C-alpha positions in Angstrom: 6.3 -9.9 1.9 7.3 -9.5 -1.4 10.7 -10.0 -3.4 12.9 -7.0 -4.1 12.2 -7.2 -7.8 8.4 -7.6 -7.4 6.0 -4.4 -7.3 5.2 -2.2 -4.0 2.0 -3.6 -2.7 -1.2 -1.2 -2.3 -3.5 -1.1 1.1 -6.3 0.9 0.3 -7.2 1.8 3.5 -10.6 3.0 2.8 -12.3 -0.1 3.7 -10.1 -0.4 6.8 -11.4 2.7 8.3 -15.0 2.0 6.9 -14.7 -1.7 8.9 -13.5 -0.6 12.0 -14.8 3.2 12.1 -11.3 4.6 12.8 -9.8 7.8 11.3 -7.6 7.2 8.0 -4.5 9.1 10.5 -5.1 6.2 13.1 -4.7 3.4 10.2 -1.9 5.1 8.8 0.1 5.6 12.2 -0.4 2.1 13.0 1.1 1.0 10.0 4.0 3.6 10.2 4.8 2.3 13.7 4.5 -1.7 13.3 6.9 -0.2 10.2 9.4 1.5 12.5 9.1 -1.6 15.0 10.4 -3.9 12.3 6.7 -6.0 12.3 6.3 -5.2 8.8 9.8 -5.4 6.8 9.1 -2.5 4.9 11.4 -0.8 3.2 9.0 1.9 2.8 5.8 3.3 3.1 4.2 6.1 0.7 0.5 7.2 0.3 -1.0 7.4 -3.1 -3.3 10.3 -2.6 -6.8 10.3 -4.7 -7.8 13.7 -5.9 -10.4 15.0 -8.4 -8.5 15.7 -11.3 -10.9 17.7 -14.5 -14.2 17.5 -12.5 -15.6 15.7 -9.5 -16.8 12.7 -12.0 -13.2 12.0 -13.0 -10.6 11.0 -10.4 -6.9 9.9 -11.0 -3.8 9.4 -8.7 -2.5 12.5 -8.7 0.5 12.5 -6.5 2.4 10.1 -4.1 3.9 11.4 -0.9 5.8 9.9 2.0 4.8 10.2 5.5 7.7 12.5 6.2 6.6 15.1 3.8 4.2 17.5 5.8 1.9 17.5 2.9 1.2 13.6 4.3 -1.3 14.7 7.5 -3.0 17.1 5.1 -3.8 14.5 2.6 -4.9 12.0 4.7 -7.7 14.5 6.1 -8.9 15.7 3.0 -8.7 13.1 0.5 -8.8 9.5 -0.1 -5.7 7.5 0.2 -3.9 4.4 -0.4 -0.4 2.9 1.1 1.9 1.7 -1.6 4.8 -0.5 0.4 8.4 -2.3 -1.3 9.8 -4.4 1.0 
């Protein structure tokens, strides 16, 4: 686990979903449950949402939402999501 002053750890769920053939929401819920049970020791878990910016060819990380944000579930189904954590 990273030290307190270390940068956030980013977990890109896309390879996990492709390899295991499961939905991004399943990965998100699993990470959240592990964290709640103390299995990960993470202080926070946030999702970075990958969305189109100017055109379909140009993308950037546009927003970061926490799992308790109502927009989070929508983001899981509509865009590429990476998880950012800090221990």
